[in-house]
C-alpha positions, 0 to 999 in steps of 0.5 A: 935652223936658226932662222926662218924668213918668209919671202924676204924683199933683201933675203941675207947672203949665205955665209962665205957667199952674199951672192946666193942665199937659203931657201927653202923648198916647201918639203917638211918631214915632221914627228906626227906628234909635232905637227898635230900639236902644232896644227891645232894650236895654229887653227886656234888662232884668228891671226894665222893664215894657217900657212907653214911657211908664214905661221908654223915654221916661224914659231917652231924653231924657237921652241923645237930642234928644227933641222935643215938638209942642203939639197944642193950637195944632194947627189943622185946615184948613177948621175954625173955632177950636173944632177946633184942638187936638182930641182925645179918649181913647177908652181907656174904653167910655164915651169910645168910645161918647160919640165915636161918637156925637158923630160924627153930631152936626149940627156934629160937632167932629171933621168927616169931611166937610170938603175942606180936611183929607181922610182918606186910607185904604184903600176897599174895592171895595164898592157903595154903601149901599142903603136898601129898603122904604118900605111906611108902613102896616106901618112896614117903611121902610129908614130912617136918621136922624143916622146913617153909613152905610158902603159895602156896607151895606143898610138892609132895612125897618130904622130907624137912629137915631144910629147908626154902620154899618161897611161890609156890614151888614145890617139887616132889617124891622122892626128898629131900631138906636139910638145903637149901633155896628155893626162890619162883616158884622154882620147885624141879624135881623127885629124885633130891637131895639137900643140903647145897643151896640158889636156886632164883626165878623160878628155876627148878631143873631137875630130878635126879639133885645132889646139894651140896653132891660134893663140886668138881662137883658143883663147875664145875656147879655153884657158890659155897661159900668158906664154900659149900654153893652152890649159884644158881642165876634166871639166872644160869645154871639150870633156866628155867622160862617157866618151873618153875611151874612143875606139875609131882607129 
């Protein structure tokens, strides 16, 4: 690293290509000794905002060797050139929702299923996801299309469409969930309709609830992003952690 500018109004162009600029992705790998030393020094500085980009890095690179990795050349084993340098900043609700929906595309740029580049993470001792009821006459069928369903989920007569379910989510009969992200332990009551929503852990959606179909009504009860995505936090108006494991089919 030869210089570090924190969000300049006029970022300098790259050598050989003035139409592009080198930008920090906000991921840092430190030697522990150096990090502890710099953090302690920064903590005692009253003029600091205690931010990596604004304070630590601008001071550090002048005194210590700091190196950068060109993520634009990053190659994902087993994937095509379109996946090289793939990166999404999910710092807004809209960006997070869009990135999540791209994961359920037929051919997502960020492919979670490649065997050449497995993602290692902790695994819970939970049973496989289960889909029950196939009563076509009453439209009571456990169905998921263009969706990702985690372990321990039960889709009990409900319908998922372009959605992502975290572990141990239950979607009950006659309900419909589309373009949504449901975190661990969410339960969806019968006949509920949910569209373009992000619902945090343990929230119980009561029967016959409608979310994401009338933005004016949604804004009276929930937080709604500028682009109309409904967000319900763990302690939101529908939170009921004591009944989050809803068993009614």
